[in-house]
C-alpha positions as CSV (number, residue, x, y, z in Angstrom):
1,X,0.0,0.0,0.0
2,X,2.9,2.3,0.7
3,X,4.4,1.8,-2.7
4,X,1.1,2.5,-4.4
5,X,0.7,5.8,-2.5
6,X,4.3,6.8,-3.3
7,X,3.8,5.8,-7.0
8,X,0.6,7.9,-7.2
9,X,2.3,10.9,-5.6
10,X,5.3,10.7,-8.0
11,X,3.0,10.3,-11.0
12,X,0.8,13.2,-10.0
13,X,3.8,15.4,-9.3
14,X,5.3,14.5,-12.7
15,X,2.1,15.4,-14.5
16,X,1.8,18.7,-12.7
17,X,5.4,19.5,-13.4
18,X,5.1,18.7,-17.1
19,X,1.9,20.8,-17.5
20,X,3.5,23.7,-15.6
21,X,6.6,23.6,-17.8
22,X,4.6,23.3,-21.0
23,X,2.5,26.4,-20.1
24,X,5.5,28.3,-19.0
25,X,7.4,27.6,-22.3
26,X,4.3,28.4,-24.4
27,X,3.9,31.7,-22.7
28,X,7.6,32.5,-23.1
29,X,7.5,31.7,-26.8
30,X,4.4,33.7,-27.3
31,X,6.0,36.7,-25.5
32,X,9.1,36.5,-27.6
33,X,7.0,36.3,-30.8
34,X,5.1,39.4,-29.7
35,X,8.5,41.2,-29.1
36,X,9.6,40.4,-32.6
37,X,6.2,41.5,-34.0
38,X,5.8,38.3,-35.9
39,X,2.3,37.1,-36.6
40,X,3.2,34.2,-38.9
41,X,6.0,31.6,-38.6
42,X,7.6,30.4,-41.8
43,X,10.0,27.6,-41.4
44,X,12.8,27.4,-43.9
45,X,12.4,24.8,-46.6
46,X,8.7,24.4,-46.0
47,X,7.1,21.7,-48.2
48,X,3.7,23.2,-47.8
49,X,2.0,26.3,-46.6
50,X,3.2,29.9,-47.2
51,X,6.7,30.2,-48.7
52,X,8.5,33.4,-49.2
53,X,8.6,34.6,-52.8
54,X,5.7,32.4,-54.0
55,X,2.0,32.9,-54.5
56,X,0.1,30.4,-52.4
57,X,3.0,28.2,-51.4
58,X,1.7,25.2,-53.4
59,X,4.2,25.5,-56.3
60,X,2.5,28.2,-58.4
């Protein structure tokens, strides 16, 4: 019973930590994007989506 309780506590603590880190990282990335003034993210060598220098990004 002791191991079950410890296991549950470790599992819950892990989930809480991961959720907190994910939210913190997301808000930090959002803040940095706002600082840059970027409202769209264009990865280099994108195979789909918006590409710099093309019309729709689908090869036209």
